[in-house]
C-alpha positions in Angstrom: 119.2 -111.4 -82.1 118.8 -114.9 -80.7 116.0 -115.8 -78.2 118.7 -116.3 -75.5 120.0 -112.8 -76.1 116.5 -111.4 -75.9 115.8 -113.2 -72.6 119.2 -112.1 -71.1 118.9 -108.5 -72.3 117.5 -107.0 -69.0 120.3 -108.4 -66.9 122.9 -107.4 -69.4 121.7 -103.8 -69.5 121.4 -103.6 -65.7 125.0 -104.9 -65.4 126.2 -102.4 -67.9 124.4 -99.6 -66.0 126.2 -100.7 -62.7 129.5 -101.0 -64.6 129.8 -104.8 -64.0 131.0 -107.1 -66.7 127.9 -109.2 -67.7 130.0 -112.2 -68.7 132.2 -112.2 -65.6 131.5 -114.6 -62.7 130.1 -117.0 -65.3 127.1 -114.7 -65.7 125.8 -115.2 -62.1 125.3 -111.5 -61.5 123.5 -111.1 -64.8 121.3 -114.1 -64.0 120.5 -112.7 -60.6 119.3 -109.4 -62.2 117.3 -111.4 -64.8 115.6 -113.4 -62.1 114.7 -110.3 -60.1 113.4 -108.6 -63.2 111.3 -111.5 -64.5 110.0 -112.2 -61.0 108.6 -108.7 -60.6 107.2 -108.8 -64.1 105.5 -112.1 -63.7 104.2 -111.3 -60.2 102.9 -108.0 -61.4 101.0 -109.7 -64.3 99.6 -112.3 -62.0 98.5 -109.7 -59.5 96.7 -107.8 -62.3 95.0 -110.9 -63.7 94.1 -112.6 -60.4 93.6 -109.5 -58.3 
């Protein structure tokens, strides 16, 4: 598994769960799900560390 595949894994799995082709639309839907996923993870970690 490449590093890129590991970073894109959450968005790919969410797209598969919704029944959307992860490579369709030039991957924009997958990247949106990745941004939402990593935003919540990073904000949660920062909230724990700084809170």
